Predicted model as a PDB file, atoms N, CA, C, CB and O in Angstrom, pLDDT in the B-factor column:
MODEL        1                                                                  
ATOM      1  N   MET A   1      -6.239 -10.569   7.483  1.00 58.00           N  
ATOM      2  CA  MET A   1      -7.585 -10.707   6.968  1.00 58.00           C  
ATOM      3  C   MET A   1      -8.183 -12.011   7.473  1.00 58.00           C  
ATOM      4  CB  MET A   1      -7.593 -10.655   5.428  1.00 58.00           C  
ATOM      5  O   MET A   1      -7.489 -13.013   7.645  1.00 58.00           O  
ATOM      6  N   TRP A   2      -9.447 -11.971   7.697  1.00 71.00           N  
ATOM      7  CA  TRP A   2     -10.128 -13.177   8.120  1.00 71.00           C  
ATOM      8  C   TRP A   2     -10.744 -13.875   6.908  1.00 71.00           C  
ATOM      9  CB  TRP A   2     -11.206 -12.853   9.171  1.00 71.00           C  
ATOM     10  O   TRP A   2     -10.814 -13.300   5.822  1.00 71.00           O  
ATOM     11  N   SER A   3     -11.175 -15.075   7.095  1.00 78.00           N  
ATOM     12  CA  SER A   3     -11.763 -15.857   6.023  1.00 78.00           C  
ATOM     13  C   SER A   3     -12.963 -15.123   5.420  1.00 78.00           C  
ATOM     14  CB  SER A   3     -12.181 -17.241   6.538  1.00 78.00           C  
ATOM     15  O   SER A   3     -13.873 -14.706   6.138  1.00 78.00           O  
ATOM     16  N   GLY A   4     -12.952 -14.973   4.113  1.00 74.00           N  
ATOM     17  CA  GLY A   4     -14.040 -14.304   3.416  1.00 74.00           C  
ATOM     18  C   GLY A   4     -13.900 -12.799   3.304  1.00 74.00           C  
ATOM     19  O   GLY A   4     -14.681 -12.160   2.598  1.00 74.00           O  
ATOM     20  N   GLN A   5     -12.917 -12.216   3.988  1.00 72.00           N  
ATOM     21  CA  GLN A   5     -12.722 -10.775   3.925  1.00 72.00           C  
ATOM     22  C   GLN A   5     -11.994 -10.426   2.626  1.00 72.00           C  
ATOM     23  CB  GLN A   5     -11.927 -10.267   5.163  1.00 72.00           C  
ATOM     24  O   GLN A   5     -11.034 -11.094   2.244  1.00 72.00           O  
ATOM     25  N   THR A   6     -12.458  -9.381   1.959  1.00 77.00           N  
ATOM     26  CA  THR A   6     -11.787  -8.904   0.750  1.00 77.00           C  
ATOM     27  C   THR A   6     -11.637  -7.393   0.813  1.00 77.00           C  
ATOM     28  CB  THR A   6     -12.568  -9.321  -0.520  1.00 77.00           C  
ATOM     29  O   THR A   6     -12.383  -6.710   1.515  1.00 77.00           O  
ATOM     30  N   ASP A   7     -10.667  -6.882   0.073  1.00 81.00           N  
ATOM     31  CA  ASP A   7     -10.501  -5.426  -0.017  1.00 81.00           C  
ATOM     32  C   ASP A   7     -11.763  -4.787  -0.576  1.00 81.00           C  
ATOM     33  CB  ASP A   7      -9.284  -5.064  -0.898  1.00 81.00           C  
ATOM     34  O   ASP A   7     -12.214  -3.749  -0.093  1.00 81.00           O  
ATOM     35  N   GLU A   8     -12.328  -5.420  -1.602  1.00 85.00           N  
ATOM     36  CA  GLU A   8     -13.506  -4.851  -2.234  1.00 85.00           C  
ATOM     37  C   GLU A   8     -14.664  -4.730  -1.247  1.00 85.00           C  
ATOM     38  CB  GLU A   8     -13.921  -5.697  -3.427  1.00 85.00           C  
ATOM     39  O   GLU A   8     -15.391  -3.737  -1.272  1.00 85.00           O  
ATOM     40  N   ASN A   9     -14.845  -5.716  -0.387  1.00 84.00           N  
ATOM     41  CA  ASN A   9     -15.908  -5.622   0.617  1.00 84.00           C  
ATOM     42  C   ASN A   9     -15.625  -4.509   1.619  1.00 84.00           C  
ATOM     43  CB  ASN A   9     -16.069  -6.956   1.350  1.00 84.00           C  
ATOM     44  O   ASN A   9     -16.536  -3.789   2.027  1.00 84.00           O  
ATOM     45  N   GLU A  10     -14.376  -4.371   2.008  1.00 82.00           N  
ATOM     46  CA  GLU A  10     -14.007  -3.329   2.968  1.00 82.00           C  
ATOM     47  C   GLU A  10     -14.161  -1.932   2.362  1.00 82.00           C  
ATOM     48  CB  GLU A  10     -12.566  -3.536   3.447  1.00 82.00           C  
ATOM     49  O   GLU A  10     -14.621  -1.008   3.033  1.00 82.00           O  
ATOM     50  N   LEU A  11     -13.774  -1.781   1.089  1.00 87.00           N  
ATOM     51  CA  LEU A  11     -13.864  -0.481   0.424  1.00 87.00           C  
ATOM     52  C   LEU A  11     -15.300  -0.105   0.089  1.00 87.00           C  
ATOM     53  CB  LEU A  11     -13.030  -0.484  -0.839  1.00 87.00           C  
ATOM     54  O   LEU A  11     -15.669   1.068   0.138  1.00 87.00           O  
ATOM     55  N   GLY A  12     -16.100  -1.094  -0.248  1.00 88.00           N  
ATOM     56  CA  GLY A  12     -17.482  -0.827  -0.615  1.00 88.00           C  
ATOM     57  C   GLY A  12     -17.706  -0.690  -2.101  1.00 88.00           C  
ATOM     58  O   GLY A  12     -18.775  -0.252  -2.526  1.00 88.00           O  
ATOM     59  N   PHE A  13     -16.710  -1.059  -2.909  1.00 91.00           N  
ATOM     60  CA  PHE A  13     -16.835  -1.042  -4.365  1.00 91.00           C  
ATOM     61  C   PHE A  13     -15.806  -2.019  -4.944  1.00 91.00           C  
ATOM     62  CB  PHE A  13     -16.627   0.411  -4.940  1.00 91.00           C  
ATOM     63  O   PHE A  13     -14.847  -2.398  -4.272  1.00 91.00           O  
ATOM     64  N   SER A  14     -16.022  -2.414  -6.190  1.00 92.00           N  
ATOM     65  CA  SER A  14     -15.120  -3.379  -6.822  1.00 92.00           C  
ATOM     66  C   SER A  14     -13.981  -2.660  -7.536  1.00 92.00           C  
ATOM     67  CB  SER A  14     -15.890  -4.272  -7.815  1.00 92.00           C  
ATOM     68  O   SER A  14     -14.096  -1.485  -7.884  1.00 92.00           O  
ATOM     69  N   TYR A  15     -12.893  -3.371  -7.746  1.00 92.00           N  
ATOM     70  CA  TYR A  15     -11.785  -2.819  -8.527  1.00 92.00           C  
ATOM     71  C   TYR A  15     -12.242  -2.532  -9.948  1.00 92.00           C  
ATOM     72  CB  TYR A  15     -10.582  -3.788  -8.536  1.00 92.00           C  
ATOM     73  O   TYR A  15     -11.805  -1.556 -10.558  1.00 92.00           O  
ATOM     74  N   GLN A  16     -13.114  -3.371 -10.474  1.00 94.00           N  
ATOM     75  CA  GLN A  16     -13.623  -3.195 -11.831  1.00 94.00           C  
ATOM     76  C   GLN A  16     -14.369  -1.858 -11.946  1.00 94.00           C  
ATOM     77  CB  GLN A  16     -14.553  -4.374 -12.219  1.00 94.00           C  
ATOM     78  O   GLN A  16     -14.248  -1.166 -12.957  1.00 94.00           O  
ATOM     79  N   ASP A  17     -15.132  -1.501 -10.922  1.00 95.00           N  
ATOM     80  CA  ASP A  17     -15.829  -0.212 -10.923  1.00 95.00           C  
ATOM     81  C   ASP A  17     -14.860   0.949 -10.674  1.00 95.00           C  
ATOM     82  CB  ASP A  17     -16.936  -0.208  -9.859  1.00 95.00           C  
ATOM     83  O   ASP A  17     -15.019   2.025 -11.251  1.00 95.00           O  
ATOM     84  N   ALA A  18     -13.876   0.735  -9.829  1.00 95.00           N  
ATOM     85  CA  ALA A  18     -12.976   1.809  -9.417  1.00 95.00           C  
ATOM     86  C   ALA A  18     -11.930   2.165 -10.471  1.00 95.00           C  
ATOM     87  CB  ALA A  18     -12.286   1.422  -8.145  1.00 95.00           C  
ATOM     88  O   ALA A  18     -11.590   3.338 -10.624  1.00 95.00           O  
ATOM     89  N   ASP A  19     -11.423   1.190 -11.187  1.00 96.00           N  
ATOM     90  CA  ASP A  19     -10.307   1.432 -12.113  1.00 96.00           C  
ATOM     91  C   ASP A  19     -10.561   2.555 -13.118  1.00 96.00           C  
ATOM     92  CB  ASP A  19     -10.001   0.172 -12.863  1.00 96.00           C  
ATOM     93  O   ASP A  19      -9.725   3.450 -13.240  1.00 96.00           O  
ATOM     94  N   PRO A  20     -11.679   2.543 -13.839  1.00 96.00           N  
ATOM     95  CA  PRO A  20     -11.860   3.635 -14.813  1.00 96.00           C  
ATOM     96  C   PRO A  20     -11.992   5.000 -14.144  1.00 96.00           C  
ATOM     97  CB  PRO A  20     -13.093   3.371 -15.669  1.00 96.00           C  
ATOM     98  O   PRO A  20     -11.520   5.999 -14.688  1.00 96.00           O  
ATOM     99  N   ILE A  21     -12.616   5.059 -12.991  1.00 97.00           N  
ATOM    100  CA  ILE A  21     -12.780   6.331 -12.280  1.00 97.00           C  
ATOM    101  C   ILE A  21     -11.434   6.849 -11.798  1.00 97.00           C  
ATOM    102  CB  ILE A  21     -13.743   6.171 -11.091  1.00 97.00           C  
ATOM    103  O   ILE A  21     -11.127   8.029 -11.968  1.00 97.00           O  
ATOM    104  N   LEU A  22     -10.633   5.982 -11.201  1.00 95.00           N  
ATOM    105  CA  LEU A  22      -9.313   6.395 -10.714  1.00 95.00           C  
ATOM    106  C   LEU A  22      -8.413   6.833 -11.857  1.00 95.00           C  
ATOM    107  CB  LEU A  22      -8.651   5.258  -9.940  1.00 95.00           C  
ATOM    108  O   LEU A  22      -7.664   7.802 -11.728  1.00 95.00           O  
ATOM    109  N   SER A  23      -8.483   6.128 -12.966  1.00 97.00           N  
ATOM    110  CA  SER A  23      -7.685   6.495 -14.139  1.00 97.00           C  
ATOM    111  C   SER A  23      -8.085   7.870 -14.655  1.00 97.00           C  
ATOM    112  CB  SER A  23      -7.845   5.446 -15.251  1.00 97.00           C  
ATOM    113  O   SER A  23      -7.223   8.711 -14.910  1.00 97.00           O  
ATOM    114  N   LEU A  24      -9.366   8.101 -14.809  1.00 97.00           N  
ATOM    115  CA  LEU A  24      -9.828   9.403 -15.287  1.00 97.00           C  
ATOM    116  C   LEU A  24      -9.463  10.520 -14.313  1.00 97.00           C  
ATOM    117  CB  LEU A  24     -11.337   9.378 -15.508  1.00 97.00           C  
ATOM    118  O   LEU A  24      -9.033  11.595 -14.732  1.00 97.00           O  
ATOM    119  N   HIS A  25      -9.633  10.272 -13.029  1.00 96.00           N  
ATOM    120  CA  HIS A  25      -9.373  11.323 -12.042  1.00 96.00           C  
ATOM    121  C   HIS A  25      -7.882  11.626 -11.889  1.00 96.00           C  
ATOM    122  CB  HIS A  25      -9.952  10.923 -10.696  1.00 96.00           C  
ATOM    123  O   HIS A  25      -7.473  12.785 -11.958  1.00 96.00           O  
ATOM    124  N   PHE A  26      -7.075  10.597 -11.684  1.00 93.00           N  
ATOM    125  CA  PHE A  26      -5.660  10.845 -11.386  1.00 93.00           C  
ATOM    126  C   PHE A  26      -4.792  10.988 -12.634  1.00 93.00           C  
ATOM    127  CB  PHE A  26      -5.120   9.730 -10.536  1.00 93.00           C  
ATOM    128  O   PHE A  26      -3.823  11.747 -12.616  1.00 93.00           O  
ATOM    129  N   ASP A  27      -5.110  10.292 -13.697  1.00 96.00           N  
ATOM    130  CA  ASP A  27      -4.285  10.370 -14.911  1.00 96.00           C  
ATOM    131  C   ASP A  27      -4.718  11.496 -15.839  1.00 96.00           C  
ATOM    132  CB  ASP A  27      -4.336   9.054 -15.659  1.00 96.00           C  
ATOM    133  O   ASP A  27      -3.888  12.149 -16.472  1.00 96.00           O  
ATOM    134  N   GLU A  28      -6.040  11.718 -15.915  1.00 96.00           N  
ATOM    135  CA  GLU A  28      -6.551  12.722 -16.849  1.00 96.00           C  
ATOM    136  C   GLU A  28      -7.138  13.939 -16.147  1.00 96.00           C  
ATOM    137  CB  GLU A  28      -7.599  12.105 -17.741  1.00 96.00           C  
ATOM    138  O   GLU A  28      -7.645  14.851 -16.800  1.00 96.00           O  
ATOM    139  N   HIS A  29      -7.071  13.955 -14.809  1.00 96.00           N  
ATOM    140  CA  HIS A  29      -7.485  15.102 -13.986  1.00 96.00           C  
ATOM    141  C   HIS A  29      -8.956  15.471 -14.173  1.00 96.00           C  
ATOM    142  CB  HIS A  29      -6.623  16.304 -14.313  1.00 96.00           C  
ATOM    143  O   HIS A  29      -9.309  16.651 -14.171  1.00 96.00           O  
ATOM    144  N   VAL A  30      -9.806  14.465 -14.333  1.00 97.00           N  
ATOM    145  CA  VAL A  30     -11.244  14.686 -14.447  1.00 97.00           C  
ATOM    146  C   VAL A  30     -11.816  14.825 -13.037  1.00 97.00           C  
ATOM    147  CB  VAL A  30     -11.942  13.518 -15.231  1.00 97.00           C  
ATOM    148  O   VAL A  30     -11.553  13.990 -12.172  1.00 97.00           O  
ATOM    149  N   THR A  31     -12.589  15.870 -12.809  1.00 96.00           N  
ATOM    150  CA  THR A  31     -13.141  16.142 -11.482  1.00 96.00           C  
ATOM    151  C   THR A  31     -14.297  15.202 -11.170  1.00 96.00           C  
ATOM    152  CB  THR A  31     -13.606  17.599 -11.383  1.00 96.00           C  
ATOM    153  O   THR A  31     -14.857  14.549 -12.051  1.00 96.00           O  
ATOM    154  N   ARG A  32     -14.630  15.156  -9.899  1.00 96.00           N  
ATOM    155  CA  ARG A  32     -15.765  14.340  -9.459  1.00 96.00           C  
ATOM    156  C   ARG A  32     -17.057  14.799 -10.127  1.00 96.00           C  
ATOM    157  CB  ARG A  32     -15.912  14.400  -7.930  1.00 96.00           C  
ATOM    158  O   ARG A  32     -17.880  13.976 -10.530  1.00 96.00           O  
ATOM    159  N   THR A  33     -17.234  16.114 -10.243  1.00 96.00           N  
ATOM    160  CA  THR A  33     -18.433  16.659 -10.882  1.00 96.00           C  
ATOM    161  C   THR A  33     -18.532  16.201 -12.330  1.00 96.00           C  
ATOM    162  CB  THR A  33     -18.429  18.189 -10.813  1.00 96.00           C  
ATOM    163  O   THR A  33     -19.609  15.821 -12.791  1.00 96.00           O  
ATOM    164  N   LYS A  34     -17.421  16.235 -13.041  1.00 97.00           N  
ATOM    165  CA  LYS A  34     -17.430  15.793 -14.437  1.00 97.00           C  
ATOM    166  C   LYS A  34     -17.672  14.294 -14.540  1.00 97.00           C  
ATOM    167  CB  LYS A  34     -16.111  16.156 -15.120  1.00 97.00           C  
ATOM    168  O   LYS A  34     -18.318  13.833 -15.480  1.00 97.00           O  
ATOM    169  N   LEU A  35     -17.160  13.534 -13.582  1.00 97.00           N  
ATOM    170  CA  LEU A  35     -17.406  12.088 -13.576  1.00 97.00           C  
ATOM    171  C   LEU A  35     -18.898  11.812 -13.369  1.00 97.00           C  
ATOM    172  CB  LEU A  35     -16.566  11.391 -12.467  1.00 97.00           C  
ATOM    173  O   LEU A  35     -19.456  10.902 -13.984  1.00 97.00           O  
ATOM    174  N   GLU A  36     -19.538  12.600 -12.503  1.00 97.00           N  
ATOM    175  CA  GLU A  36     -20.981  12.460 -12.302  1.00 97.00           C  
ATOM    176  C   GLU A  36     -21.728  12.753 -13.594  1.00 97.00           C  
ATOM    177  CB  GLU A  36     -21.467  13.395 -11.183  1.00 97.00           C  
ATOM    178  O   GLU A  36     -22.674  12.047 -13.944  1.00 97.00           O  
ATOM    179  N   ARG A  37     -21.302  13.799 -14.305  1.00 97.00           N  
ATOM    180  CA  ARG A  37     -21.939  14.162 -15.575  1.00 97.00           C  
ATOM    181  C   ARG A  37     -21.737  13.085 -16.636  1.00 97.00           C  
ATOM    182  CB  ARG A  37     -21.388  15.492 -16.079  1.00 97.00           C  
ATOM    183  O   ARG A  37     -22.563  12.927 -17.535  1.00 97.00           O  
ATOM    184  N   GLN A  38     -20.629  12.342 -16.524  1.00 97.00           N  
ATOM    185  CA  GLN A  38     -20.357  11.267 -17.483  1.00 97.00           C  
ATOM    186  C   GLN A  38     -21.181  10.019 -17.186  1.00 97.00           C  
ATOM    187  CB  GLN A  38     -18.873  10.918 -17.473  1.00 97.00           C  
ATOM    188  O   GLN A  38     -21.154   9.060 -17.957  1.00 97.00           O  
ATOM    189  N   GLY A  39     -21.917  10.024 -16.069  1.00 97.00           N  
ATOM    190  CA  GLY A  39     -22.826   8.928 -15.787  1.00 97.00           C  
ATOM    191  C   GLY A  39     -22.400   7.971 -14.693  1.00 97.00           C  
ATOM    192  O   GLY A  39     -23.098   6.990 -14.437  1.00 97.00           O  
ATOM    193  N   PHE A  40     -21.272   8.226 -14.037  1.00 97.00           N  
ATOM    194  CA  PHE A  40     -20.876   7.375 -12.923  1.00 97.00           C  
ATOM    195  C   PHE A  40     -21.828   7.620 -11.754  1.00 97.00           C  
ATOM    196  CB  PHE A  40     -19.398   7.645 -12.507  1.00 97.00           C  
ATOM    197  O   PHE A  40     -22.248   8.753 -11.522  1.00 97.00           O  
ATOM    198  N   LYS A  41     -22.162   6.579 -11.030  1.00 96.00           N  
ATOM    199  CA  LYS A  41     -23.116   6.675  -9.928  1.00 96.00           C  
ATOM    200  C   LYS A  41     -22.585   7.586  -8.826  1.00 96.00           C  
ATOM    201  CB  LYS A  41     -23.421   5.282  -9.362  1.00 96.00           C  
ATOM    202  O   LYS A  41     -21.431   7.484  -8.411  1.00 96.00           O  
ATOM    203  N   LYS A  42     -23.452   8.472  -8.368  1.00 96.00           N  
ATOM    204  CA  LYS A  42     -23.070   9.401  -7.298  1.00 96.00           C  
ATOM    205  C   LYS A  42     -22.705   8.651  -6.025  1.00 96.00           C  
ATOM    206  CB  LYS A  42     -24.206  10.391  -7.015  1.00 96.00           C  
ATOM    207  O   LYS A  42     -21.784   9.050  -5.313  1.00 96.00           O  
ATOM    208  N   SER A  43     -23.414   7.576  -5.732  1.00 95.00           N  
ATOM    209  CA  SER A  43     -23.126   6.814  -4.513  1.00 95.00           C  
ATOM    210  C   SER A  43     -21.747   6.154  -4.587  1.00 95.00           C  
ATOM    211  CB  SER A  43     -24.210   5.745  -4.281  1.00 95.00           C  
ATOM    212  O   SER A  43     -21.035   6.090  -3.586  1.00 95.00           O  
ATOM    213  N   LEU A  44     -21.377   5.671  -5.758  1.00 96.00           N  
ATOM    214  CA  LEU A  44     -20.048   5.079  -5.943  1.00 96.00           C  
ATOM    215  C   LEU A  44     -18.969   6.149  -5.802  1.00 96.00           C  
ATOM    216  CB  LEU A  44     -19.943   4.390  -7.325  1.00 96.00           C  
ATOM    217  O   LEU A  44     -17.967   5.935  -5.119  1.00 96.00           O  
ATOM    218  N   LEU A  45     -19.167   7.283  -6.438  1.00 97.00           N  
ATOM    219  CA  LEU A  45     -18.187   8.370  -6.342  1.00 97.00           C  
ATOM    220  C   LEU A  45     -18.053   8.869  -4.914  1.00 97.00           C  
ATOM    221  CB  LEU A  45     -18.578   9.526  -7.261  1.00 97.00           C  
ATOM    222  O   LEU A  45     -16.946   9.169  -4.467  1.00 97.00           O  
ATOM    223  N   ALA A  46     -19.162   8.963  -4.190  1.00 96.00           N  
ATOM    224  CA  ALA A  46     -19.110   9.414  -2.792  1.00 96.00           C  
ATOM    225  C   ALA A  46     -18.279   8.450  -1.960  1.00 96.00           C  
ATOM    226  CB  ALA A  46     -20.533   9.540  -2.201  1.00 96.00           C  
ATOM    227  O   ALA A  46     -17.452   8.876  -1.154  1.00 96.00           O  
ATOM    228  N   ARG A  47     -18.492   7.165  -2.150  1.00 95.00           N  
ATOM    229  CA  ARG A  47     -17.737   6.157  -1.394  1.00 95.00           C  
ATOM    230  C   ARG A  47     -16.253   6.208  -1.763  1.00 95.00           C  
ATOM    231  CB  ARG A  47     -18.305   4.741  -1.660  1.00 95.00           C  
ATOM    232  O   ARG A  47     -15.393   6.124  -0.886  1.00 95.00           O  
ATOM    233  N   MET A  48     -15.955   6.345  -3.046  1.00 94.00           N  
ATOM    234  CA  MET A  48     -14.559   6.412  -3.483  1.00 94.00           C  
ATOM    235  C   MET A  48     -13.883   7.674  -2.952  1.00 94.00           C  
ATOM    236  CB  MET A  48     -14.473   6.372  -5.018  1.00 94.00           C  
ATOM    237  O   MET A  48     -12.729   7.632  -2.526  1.00 94.00           O  
ATOM    238  N   TRP A  49     -14.605   8.797  -2.979  1.00 94.00           N  
ATOM    239  CA  TRP A  49     -14.006  10.056  -2.504  1.00 94.00           C  
ATOM    240  C   TRP A  49     -13.741  10.008  -1.002  1.00 94.00           C  
ATOM    241  CB  TRP A  49     -14.923  11.248  -2.836  1.00 94.00           C  
ATOM    242  O   TRP A  49     -12.817  10.657  -0.511  1.00 94.00           O  
ATOM    243  N   TYR A  50     -14.539   9.251  -0.283  1.00 93.00           N  
ATOM    244  CA  TYR A  50     -14.266   9.055   1.135  1.00 93.00           C  
ATOM    245  C   TYR A  50     -12.859   8.476   1.301  1.00 93.00           C  
ATOM    246  CB  TYR A  50     -15.330   8.122   1.782  1.00 93.00           C  
ATOM    247  O   TYR A  50     -12.077   8.966   2.115  1.00 93.00           O  
ATOM    248  N   TRP A  51     -12.541   7.445   0.539  1.00 90.00           N  
ATOM    249  CA  TRP A  51     -11.235   6.796   0.646  1.00 90.00           C  
ATOM    250  C   TRP A  51     -10.125   7.648   0.046  1.00 90.00           C  
ATOM    251  CB  TRP A  51     -11.266   5.439  -0.037  1.00 90.00           C  
ATOM    252  O   TRP A  51      -9.008   7.666   0.564  1.00 90.00           O  
ATOM    253  N   ILE A  52     -10.421   8.352  -1.037  1.00 89.00           N  
ATOM    254  CA  ILE A  52      -9.411   9.230  -1.641  1.00 89.00           C  
ATOM    255  C   ILE A  52      -9.016  10.318  -0.649  1.00 89.00           C  
ATOM    256  CB  ILE A  52      -9.942   9.863  -2.958  1.00 89.00           C  
ATOM    257  O   ILE A  52      -7.830  10.561  -0.428  1.00 89.00           O  
ATOM    258  N   GLU A  53     -10.010  10.971  -0.052  1.00 88.00           N  
ATOM    259  CA  GLU A  53      -9.716  12.037   0.904  1.00 88.00           C  
ATOM    260  C   GLU A  53      -9.065  11.501   2.169  1.00 88.00           C  
ATOM    261  CB  GLU A  53     -10.986  12.787   1.261  1.00 88.00           C  
ATOM    262  O   GLU A  53      -8.208  12.163   2.755  1.00 88.00           O  
ATOM    263  N   LYS A  54      -9.455  10.328   2.587  1.00 87.00           N  
ATOM    264  CA  LYS A  54      -8.855   9.721   3.775  1.00 87.00           C  
ATOM    265  C   LYS A  54      -7.363   9.448   3.549  1.00 87.00           C  
ATOM    266  CB  LYS A  54      -9.591   8.412   4.140  1.00 87.00           C  
ATOM    267  O   LYS A  54      -6.565   9.537   4.483  1.00 87.00           O  
ATOM    268  N   GLY A  55      -6.997   9.122   2.332  1.00 83.00           N  
ATOM    269  CA  GLY A  55      -5.605   8.803   2.025  1.00 83.00           C  
ATOM    270  C   GLY A  55      -4.753   9.987   1.626  1.00 83.00           C  
ATOM    271  O   GLY A  55      -3.539   9.845   1.479  1.00 83.00           O  
ATOM    272  N   GLU A  56      -5.366  11.173   1.441  1.00 81.00           N  
ATOM    273  CA  GLU A  56      -4.600  12.341   1.013  1.00 81.00           C  
ATOM    274  C   GLU A  56      -3.485  12.712   1.980  1.00 81.00           C  
ATOM    275  CB  GLU A  56      -5.518  13.512   0.841  1.00 81.00           C  
ATOM    276  O   GLU A  56      -2.431  13.186   1.557  1.00 81.00           O  
ATOM    277  N   GLN A  57      -3.704  12.504   3.251  1.00 77.00           N  
ATOM    278  CA  GLN A  57      -2.684  12.860   4.241  1.00 77.00           C  
ATOM    279  C   GLN A  57      -1.399  12.077   4.028  1.00 77.00           C  
ATOM    280  CB  GLN A  57      -3.206  12.619   5.651  1.00 77.00           C  
ATOM    281  O   GLN A  57      -0.335  12.519   4.461  1.00 77.00           O  
ATOM    282  N   LYS A  58      -1.470  10.929   3.374  1.00 79.00           N  
ATOM    283  CA  LYS A  58      -0.280  10.119   3.120  1.00 79.00           C  
ATOM    284  C   LYS A  58       0.611  10.742   2.051  1.00 79.00           C  
ATOM    285  CB  LYS A  58      -0.683   8.713   2.701  1.00 79.00           C  
ATOM    286  O   LYS A  58       1.779  10.377   1.922  1.00 79.00           O  
ATOM    287  N   GLU A  59       0.062  11.676   1.290  1.00 79.00           N  
ATOM    288  CA  GLU A  59       0.796  12.333   0.215  1.00 79.00           C  
ATOM    289  C   GLU A  59       1.537  13.591   0.682  1.00 79.00           C  
ATOM    290  CB  GLU A  59      -0.154  12.691  -0.902  1.00 79.00           C  
ATOM    291  O   GLU A  59       2.374  14.125  -0.045  1.00 79.00           O  
ATOM    292  N   ARG A  60       1.230  14.060   1.892  1.00 80.00           N  
ATOM    293  CA  ARG A  60       1.813  15.307   2.384  1.00 80.00           C  
ATOM    294  C   ARG A  60       2.890  15.034   3.427  1.00 80.00           C  
ATOM    295  CB  ARG A  60       0.726  16.207   2.975  1.00 80.00           C  
ATOM    296  O   ARG A  60       2.824  14.064   4.181  1.00 80.00           O  
ATOM    297  N   LEU A  61       3.876  15.911   3.446  1.00 80.00           N  
ATOM    298  CA  LEU A  61       4.884  15.845   4.491  1.00 80.00           C  
ATOM    299  C   LEU A  61       4.275  16.325   5.799  1.00 80.00           C  
ATOM    300  CB  LEU A  61       6.127  16.688   4.119  1.00 80.00           C  
ATOM    301  O   LEU A  61       3.398  17.189   5.790  1.00 80.00           O  
ATOM    302  N   PRO A  62       4.721  15.785   6.915  1.00 77.00           N  
ATOM    303  CA  PRO A  62       4.176  16.241   8.190  1.00 77.00           C  
ATOM    304  C   PRO A  62       4.594  17.682   8.485  1.00 77.00           C  
ATOM    305  CB  PRO A  62       4.633  15.317   9.322  1.00 77.00           C  
ATOM    306  O   PRO A  62       5.664  18.127   8.070  1.00 77.00           O  
ATOM    307  N   VAL A  63       3.742  18.396   9.201  1.00 78.00           N  
ATOM    308  CA  VAL A  63       4.044  19.765   9.606  1.00 78.00           C  
ATOM    309  C   VAL A  63       4.961  19.694  10.821  1.00 78.00           C  
ATOM    310  CB  VAL A  63       2.734  20.579   9.922  1.00 78.00           C  
ATOM    311  O   VAL A  63       4.682  18.988  11.790  1.00 78.00           O  
ATOM    312  N   ILE A  64       6.061  20.441  10.748  1.00 75.00           N  
ATOM    313  CA  ILE A  64       7.037  20.448  11.832  1.00 75.00           C  
ATOM    314  C   ILE A  64       7.232  21.888  12.294  1.00 75.00           C  
ATOM    315  CB  ILE A  64       8.394  19.813  11.380  1.00 75.00           C  
ATOM    316  O   ILE A  64       7.476  22.782  11.483  1.00 75.00           O  
ATOM    317  N   SER A  65       7.124  22.099  13.579  1.00 73.00           N  
ATOM    318  CA  SER A  65       7.331  23.422  14.139  1.00 73.00           C  
ATOM    319  C   SER A  65       8.791  23.831  13.952  1.00 73.00           C  
ATOM    320  CB  SER A  65       6.936  23.452  15.636  1.00 73.00           C  
ATOM    321  O   SER A  65       9.689  23.022  14.188  1.00 73.00           O  
ATOM    322  N   PRO A  66       9.044  25.073  13.533  1.00 72.00           N  
ATOM    323  CA  PRO A  66      10.432  25.540  13.382  1.00 72.00           C  
ATOM    324  C   PRO A  66      11.216  25.453  14.695  1.00 72.00           C  
ATOM    325  CB  PRO A  66      10.448  26.983  12.869  1.00 72.00           C  
ATOM    326  O   PRO A  66      12.437  25.298  14.675  1.00 72.00           O  
ATOM    327  N   LYS A  67      10.529  25.549  15.825  1.00 71.00           N  
ATOM    328  CA  LYS A  67      11.212  25.508  17.118  1.00 71.00           C  
ATOM    329  C   LYS A  67      11.640  24.079  17.489  1.00 71.00           C  
ATOM    330  CB  LYS A  67      10.299  26.083  18.210  1.00 71.00           C  
ATOM    331  O   LYS A  67      12.447  23.886  18.399  1.00 71.00           O  
ATOM    332  N   SER A  68      11.105  23.100  16.794  1.00 63.00           N  
ATOM    333  CA  SER A  68      11.429  21.716  17.162  1.00 63.00           C  
ATOM    334  C   SER A  68      12.592  21.146  16.359  1.00 63.00           C  
ATOM    335  CB  SER A  68      10.215  20.837  16.975  1.00 63.00           C  
ATOM    336  O   SER A  68      12.963  19.986  16.541  1.00 63.00           O  
ATOM    337  N   ARG A  69      13.158  21.940  15.487  1.00 63.00           N  
ATOM    338  CA  ARG A  69      14.250  21.451  14.653  1.00 63.00           C  
ATOM    339  C   ARG A  69      15.512  21.280  15.481  1.00 63.00           C  
ATOM    340  CB  ARG A  69      14.506  22.405  13.480  1.00 63.00           C  
ATOM    341  O   ARG A  69      15.836  22.112  16.327  1.00 63.00           O  
ATOM    342  N   VAL A  70      16.205  20.204  15.226  1.00 63.00           N  
ATOM    343  CA  VAL A  70      17.456  19.922  15.918  1.00 63.00           C  
ATOM    344  C   VAL A  70      18.600  20.292  14.997  1.00 63.00           C  
ATOM    345  CB  VAL A  70      17.545  18.429  16.352  1.00 63.00           C  
ATOM    346  O   VAL A  70      18.618  19.887  13.835  1.00 63.00           O  
ATOM    347  N   VAL A  71      19.546  21.049  15.495  1.00 62.00           N  
ATOM    348  CA  VAL A  71      20.708  21.436  14.704  1.00 62.00           C  
ATOM    349  C   VAL A  71      21.866  20.535  15.100  1.00 62.00           C  
ATOM    350  CB  VAL A  71      21.068  22.943  14.912  1.00 62.00           C  
ATOM    351  O   VAL A  71      22.274  20.477  16.260  1.00 62.00           O  
ATOM    352  N   LEU A  72      22.379  19.838  14.099  1.00 64.00           N  
ATOM    353  CA  LEU A  72      23.526  18.958  14.347  1.00 64.00           C  
ATOM    354  C   LEU A  72      24.796  19.702  13.991  1.00 64.00           C  
ATOM    355  CB  LEU A  72      23.414  17.633  13.531  1.00 64.00           C  
ATOM    356  O   LEU A  72      24.876  20.344  12.943  1.00 64.00           O  
ATOM    357  N   SER A  73      25.786  19.617  14.858  1.00 60.00           N  
ATOM    358  CA  SER A  73      27.041  20.311  14.558  1.00 60.00           C  
ATOM    359  C   SER A  73      28.166  19.335  14.343  1.00 60.00           C  
ATOM    360  CB  SER A  73      27.403  21.273  15.674  1.00 60.00           C  
ATOM    361  O   SER A  73      29.297  19.744  14.080  1.00 60.00           O  
TER     362      SER A  73                                                      
ENDMDL                                                                          
END                                                                             
């Protein structure tokens, strides 16, 4: 990181704003639509969902072709 750089600036939202949304979504399974209805800003949710969706690939195992498997004997 360079001088003055923060995670919050890079993400585009503060941890204080993100914490309640992340808790509701991941711990209580509240959807983005329901969060919007609860009064959270659509622009904040859009920015957060960008990062949530960008990171989803980290939760999945990579796809491996059955033909590429190595059999050890």
